[in-house]
Residue, then its C-alpha position, 0 to 999 in steps of 0.5 A: m084593515m077594513k075590508r070592502l065590497r065591490i059590488i059590479a068589479p072594475v074595469l081591469l086594465l088591459l095588457g101588453l097590446t101595444l097601441s098602432a095608428c094608421g092613416g091619420s093617427d100616425s104624425d110620425g110615420d112610426g106607427s105610434l101613436k103620441v097621446a096628450g091629457i089635458f087636465s085642470g088640476p094638479t094630478t098628485d090630488a089623488d083624485y081625478n087628475a090622477l086618474g086621468l094621469v094613471a090612464l095616460q101611464e097605461l097609455e105608454k106602458n102599451g107602445a104609446q108617447i105620452a105627454h100631460s099640461e097640469s091645472v090648466p085654467v078653461p081660458d087657456i085651453e083653447r091655447v094648450l090643446q093648439e101648443y100640442v098640435a103643432d108639437g104634433y100629438n095624434v092624440i090629446w084628450t081634455h080631462g075635464s066636460q069645462f073643456y069640451e065647447a074648446t076641443a069641438k073648436i080646435a078639433k074642426q080646425n085641426p081635422d087630421v088631429n084626433f081628440i077625446g073630450e069629455f061632455d055629461g050626455e051626448p052633444e050635439g054636433q059632434p065634430e068626425n074627430v072627436w071621441v065622447i066620452d060619457r061621465n054619465f054621473h047621474e045613472v053612477f049616482y043612482p044607486v049612491g040615492t039608493l045606498a043614502a035611502n036605505l041607511s038614513k034613519t033621520g030620512k033626512v040626507g045632505y047633498l056636498g057639492g063644490l061648486s053648483l054645476p050642471f054635472s052637479y045637478s044632475e047627481v042630485h035629481a038621482v038621488e032624488q030620482a032613487f029616494e022616490e022609487s024606494g018607497k021610503d019617506l026621505t027628504l034631500n038638503p043640497v049644499w055647495s061649498g063654491d070649492f071641490n078641493d077646499a077642506v075647510k069650507a066642507q068642514q063647515l058644512t059637512a057639520q051644519l048639515l049633520a047639526a041639521g039631523n041629516d045622518v047620511i052626507v053625499t059627497s061629491l068633491n076632490l079633496g076636500v072631502i078630508g073635510s066632511f070625514k074631520a066633521v063626521n069622524g065625532k059621531e057615533p059609526g052608525t049613526s053617520w055616514l059619508t059617501v064619496k067621489y071617483t077614488d077609496k079614500s075610506k081611509n079618512g073615517p072607516e067607520h062612517y065610510a059608506g061608499t064610493a063611486l068609484y072613477d077609472f078612466t084607464g079602460p076607456m081610454k085604451e079602448i078608444t084609443d084602439k079604435i083612433a089606430a083603427d081609423e075610427t075617428k069618431g065615436y060616443y064611449k059612455i061610461n057606466f058600470g063594469s065599463g068605466a064606474t064602480i060602487e064600492l061598500g064599506d064593511t060595515v054597510p048593512e047586509d040589507a042596504k048592500a042588497a039594496v045597492e046592488k039590485a039599483v047596479e044592476g038595475v041601471k047596468d041592464g036598462s031595467i031602472k031608468v034613470e032621468l038626466d036632469q041636470s036643471e037647477i037646483e033652486 
C-alpha cells in the first residue's frame, strides 16, 4: 500500500459533545438542533457530496437530528429550503455555492431559522441568521500550483476543470500566481470538460493535454477524475503526474498520483453548529489549512517538491503568502 505524507493534519473529529440549543435554535423545545443538508449531487459520489453527508452524520452522533436531500438542481432549491423550514428544521445547510443566493433569500423570509450557506469569498449583505462557509479554493490551490511547478520537467502544466465557474477561475489564477512566485518558467493550459462527473470526457481531455506536452495535470473534478487517471496511467511513472481534489483518489493510479487538496466539512460544521447553539446566528468561517483543508502528497513525490509544498502551506497559513482572490474569466 502506498504511503502518503500529510503536510497539515486534517481537522480532528470532535467527539463526545452533545449539541444543545437555546433561544430561536430550539424548534422542538427540547434543546436539540434539527439540521438539514441540501446537496447538489449524489452522496454516493465518494467526493464533495459524500463529505457533506459525513459531516451531517457526525452531528447526529453528537446529538443533532438530521435529514438531507441530494441531487437538488438550482431551480428547486428555494422549494426544498421552504419544505425544511415547514418541517421544523432550525438549521439548514446548503452544500454548494450555487445555492447561496437562494439561501440568503429564504433566510430573510424566515428570521427565526438558522441557515448555513457556502460562498467563494465573503458575500455582501449577509443576513443576520446566516453563517457563511468560505470554501477558499484559491488559497488551497496555491500549494497545488507549487507542487506542479516543482514536478514539471516540460514547463507545461494542464488544468482540467468541470464547469467554467468563478471558483474554478480562482483556482487557475492561484496556480498561475504560484508559478510566477516560484521563479520557474512555466505555462498553465486550462480546459473544462463541461461536467464534473463525465469520466469519458475527462479521459479524452487529459490525453490531449498529455499529448501536448503537459506533464502535470491539475484536476478540479468529482467522479470525472477517474477518466483522467485512465489517461495518465499509460505513461511512464515519474514522467506524468495528476493532482486531485476533495478526497483521496490515489488508488486509481498510485504511480502517477501527486497529491490531493483534501476537504473536510466535519470540523467546520461542528464549530458552526456549536456557535448557533450558543445563539451566534451570523458568522463567517473560512476554510484553510488546519481548519477544513489539507494537502496530501504521494509517496513518490520527490523530497524537494514536498519541502516546497510544505513551505507554501505554512506561508498561506501564517499570511506571509498572500493569494489573490481573482475570479475573472479565463479567455
